C-alpha positions as CSV (number, residue, x, y, z in Angstrom):
1,M,20.7,16.5,78.4
2,T,18.1,14.6,75.8
3,L,17.9,11.2,75.6
4,V,20.0,11.3,72.2
5,D,23.0,12.8,74.2
6,Q,22.5,10.1,76.6
7,I,22.9,7.4,74.3
8,R,25.6,8.8,72.8
9,R,27.6,9.0,75.7
10,L,26.9,5.1,77.0
11,T,29.9,3.6,77.5
12,P,30.7,0.3,75.3
13,N,29.6,-1.8,78.4
14,Q,26.3,0.3,79.0
15,Q,26.0,-0.4,75.5
16,K,26.2,-4.3,75.6
17,A,24.0,-4.1,78.9
18,L,21.3,-2.5,76.8
19,R,21.8,-5.0,74.0
20,A,21.8,-7.7,76.4
21,I,18.5,-6.5,77.8
22,D,16.9,-6.2,74.7
23,C,17.7,-9.6,73.4
24,E,16.5,-11.1,76.8
25,E,13.3,-9.3,76.6
26,Q,12.6,-10.5,73.1
27,N,13.0,-13.9,74.2
28,A,10.6,-13.1,76.9
29,V,8.1,-11.5,74.1
30,A,8.5,-14.5,72.2
31,L,7.4,-16.7,74.9
32,E,4.3,-14.5,75.5
33,N,3.7,-14.9,71.9
34,L,3.6,-18.2,72.3
35,E,1.5,-18.7,75.5
36,E,-1.1,-16.4,73.7
37,E,-1.0,-18.7,70.5
38,H,-1.8,-21.7,73.1
39,L,-4.8,-20.2,74.4
40,A,-5.9,-19.3,71.1
41,A,-5.6,-23.0,70.1
42,E,-6.9,-24.0,73.3
43,E,-9.9,-22.0,72.9
44,A,-10.2,-23.3,69.5
45,Y,-10.4,-26.9,70.9
46,L,-12.8,-26.4,73.6
47,R,-15.3,-24.6,71.0
48,R,-14.5,-27.6,68.7
49,K,-15.2,-30.1,71.6
50,D,-18.7,-28.5,72.3
51,R,-19.9,-28.2,69.0
52,L,-18.9,-32.0,68.4
53,L,-20.6,-33.2,71.6
54,G,-23.6,-31.3,70.7
55,R,-23.0,-28.8,73.8
56,E,-23.8,-25.2,73.6
57,V,-21.0,-23.4,72.8
58,A,-19.8,-20.7,75.3
59,E,-19.3,-17.0,73.8
60,V,-16.5,-17.0,76.3
61,Y,-14.9,-19.5,78.1
62,A,-14.0,-18.2,82.0
63,E,-10.7,-20.5,82.1
64,I,-9.6,-19.0,79.1
65,E,-10.4,-15.6,79.7
66,A,-8.4,-16.0,83.5
67,A,-5.7,-17.4,81.8
68,R,-5.6,-14.3,79.5
69,A,-5.8,-12.1,82.5
70,V,-2.8,-13.8,84.4
71,L,-0.7,-13.3,80.7
72,A,-1.4,-9.9,80.6
73,T,-0.5,-8.9,84.1
74,A,2.7,-10.7,83.3
75,I,3.2,-8.8,80.1
76,R,2.9,-5.3,82.4
77,Q,5.1,-6.7,85.1
78,R,7.8,-7.8,82.0
79,Q,7.4,-4.6,80.3
80,E,8.0,-2.3,83.8
81,R,10.8,-4.8,84.5
82,F,12.8,-4.3,81.4
83,E,12.2,-0.6,81.6
84,A,13.3,-0.1,85.1
85,R,16.6,-2.2,84.1
86,R,16.9,0.1,81.3
87,L,16.8,3.1,83.2
88,A,19.1,1.2,85.4
89,V,21.8,1.2,82.6
90,F,21.3,4.5,82.3
91,H,21.8,6.4,85.8
92,V,25.0,3.7,86.6
93,Q,28.0,6.4,87.5
94,D,29.7,8.1,84.5
95,H,32.3,5.1,84.5
96,P,30.6,1.9,85.2
97,S,32.4,-1.3,86.7
98,A,31.5,-4.5,85.0
99,S,30.2,-5.5,88.0
100,Q,27.8,-3.0,88.5
101,L,26.2,-3.7,84.9
102,E,26.1,-7.5,85.6
103,L,24.1,-6.5,88.9
104,I,21.3,-4.8,86.8
């Protein structure tokens, strides 16, 4: 059975669960985007401050790069978590109860 066939056979509860998962993930992505913007602004601030104080402007700020690495890890974990949740919705038995979907 292809993925398209599986999607067509989803129950209304499964469709509702997938929509909720998608909405929740969009909110998480929006927060991650805000964090990325914050890091870019922080980096711009550090560069401006160094220039104003007559310091050498670093090519790379270690604390900003460390924060970006942590954010990248969080993004990968979020992607894996939401993909697992979607797969769980697909693998719920043919007649899932509302309580099974709530656990996902």
